[in-house]
C-alpha positions as semicolon CSV with decimal commas, in nm:
position;residue;x (nm);y (nm);z (nm)
1;X;5,959;0,546;5,574
2;X;5,636;0,502;5,418
3;X;5,450;0,811;5,276
4;X;5,154;0,883;5,513
5;X;4,891;0,855;5,243
6;X;5,021;0,499;5,154
7;X;4,994;0,381;5,514
8;X;4,696;0,140;5,413
9;X;4,977;-0,098;5,289
10;X;5,118;-0,142;5,624
11;X;4,760;-0,170;5,771
12;X;4,682;-0,450;5,529
13;X;5,003;-0,627;5,634
14;X;4,901;-0,590;5,986
15;X;4,541;-0,724;5,920
16;X;4,692;-1,029;5,787
17;X;4,869;-1,112;6,106
18;X;4,540;-1,047;6,302
19;X;4,351;-1,263;6,080
20;X;4,596;-1,555;6,141
21;X;4,618;-1,498;6,510
22;X;4,263;-1,370;6,600
23;X;4,040;-1,465;6,313
24;X;3,846;-1,311;6,009
25;X;3,609;-1,106;6,203
26;X;3,877;-0,932;6,416
27;X;4,082;-0,872;6,096
28;X;3,780;-0,720;5,914
29;X;3,676;-0,518;6,210
30;X;4,024;-0,367;6,240
31;X;4,082;-0,312;5,878
32;X;3,731;-0,203;5,751
33;X;3,562;-0,080;6,057
34;X;3,873;0,127;6,184
35;X;4,149;0,172;5,926
36;X;3,937;0,210;5,609
37;X;3,678;0,423;5,786
38;X;3,956;0,654;5,915
39;X;4,129;0,651;5,577
40;X;3,812;0,755;5,387
41;X;3,768;1,021;5,642
42;X;4,125;1,149;5,590
43;X;4,087;1,132;5,198
44;X;3,811;1,375;5,230
45;X;4,007;1,612;5,400
46;X;4,357;1,569;5,236
47;X;4,387;1,570;4,864
48;X;4,700;1,360;4,868
49;X;4,501;1,068;4,993
50;X;4,224;1,092;4,745
51;X;4,357;0,847;4,500
52;X;4,424;0,583;4,764
53;X;4,096;0,447;4,869
54;X;4,021;0,244;4,562
55;X;4,362;0,072;4,600
56;X;4,309;0,006;4,971
57;X;3,947;-0,147;4,872
58;X;4,122;-0,366;4,600
59;X;4,357;-0,508;4,841
60;X;4,096;-0,589;5,093
61;X;3,912;-0,767;4,823
62;X;4,226;-0,971;4,761
63;X;4,259;-1,059;5,125
64;X;3,912;-1,154;5,205
65;X;3,625;-1,366;5,035
66;X;3,323;-1,160;4,907
67;X;3,095;-1,340;5,157
68;X;3,322;-1,248;5,454
69;X;3,326;-0,880;5,363
70;X;2,947;-0,884;5,313
71;X;2,891;-1,074;5,633
72;X;3,096;-0,812;5,824
73;X;2,929;-0,519;5,665
74;X;2,581;-0,658;5,723
75;X;2,643;-0,703;6,083
76;X;2,859;-0,398;6,169
77;X;2,747;-0,229;6,493
78;X;3,036;0,025;6,560
79;X;3,327;0,151;6,390
80;X;3,663;0,255;6,525
81;X;3,878;0,073;6,778
82;X;3,586;-0,004;7,000
83;X;3,412;-0,171;6,725
84;X;3,642;-0,477;6,710
85;X;3,797;-0,464;7,047
86;X;3,517;-0,436;7,277
87;X;3,202;-0,648;7,338
88;X;2,877;-0,465;7,350
89;X;2,857;-0,507;7,724
90;X;3,211;-0,366;7,766
91;X;3,099;-0,051;7,549
92;X;2,811;-0,004;7,767
93;X;3,029;-0,012;8,084
94;X;3,262;0,249;7,924
95;X;2,973;0,453;7,793
96;X;2,805;0,459;8,162
97;X;3,149;0,569;8,297
98;X;3,162;0,853;8,068
99;X;3,481;0,711;7,894
100;X;3,341;0,726;7,553
101;X;3,311;1,060;7,393
102;X;2,943;1,085;7,256
103;X;2,940;1,293;6,930
104;X;2,621;1,259;6,729
105;X;2,778;1,439;6,426
106;X;3,055;1,225;6,408
107;X;2,834;0,922;6,458
108;X;2,616;1,039;6,158
109;X;2,944;1,100;5,958
110;X;3,041;0,741;6,044
111;X;2,711;0,603;5,908
112;X;2,761;0,798;5,587
113;X;3,108;0,664;5,546
114;X;3,014;0,315;5,619
115;X;2,743;0,328;5,341
116;X;3,027;0,477;5,110
117;X;3,238;0,177;5,206
118;X;2,964;-0,074;5,143
119;X;2,933;0,072;4,785
120;X;3,299;0,047;4,749
121;X;3,346;-0,312;4,859
122;X;3,014;-0,463;4,761
123;X;2,917;-0,259;4,448
C-alpha cells in the first residue's frame, strides 16, 4: 500500500493514461488543476506531505513539455474536478441548479495556490 503522502506517484501514472486516451489538456487539468492543487493544499496542513510537492512538480515537468504546462496555466479557468471534466456551459447549469458549493474563501485560496503552482512549474 502506498503511503498517503506519496499518492502523487500513482496520480502521475493515472495522468499518463489520461494523456494517451483523452489528450494533454485533460491530463494537465486532472494532474495540475485537481491533484496538484489538492496536494499543495494538503501539504500546507500536513507536515508529512511538505517535502513532496517539489518531487511531484519535477515529475510533471518530466511528463509534459514546458509549452504544454505554460499553455495550460495561462488558460486555467477552474480547478478541481469541474475544471477538467465539465465545459463552461455545464458548470453554469450546475451552478444555476445549486449543485456547486460556492465558497469565496476557498475560491480565493485556490487562486493563491494556482499562483504558487505557476511559480513552481514555470519558475
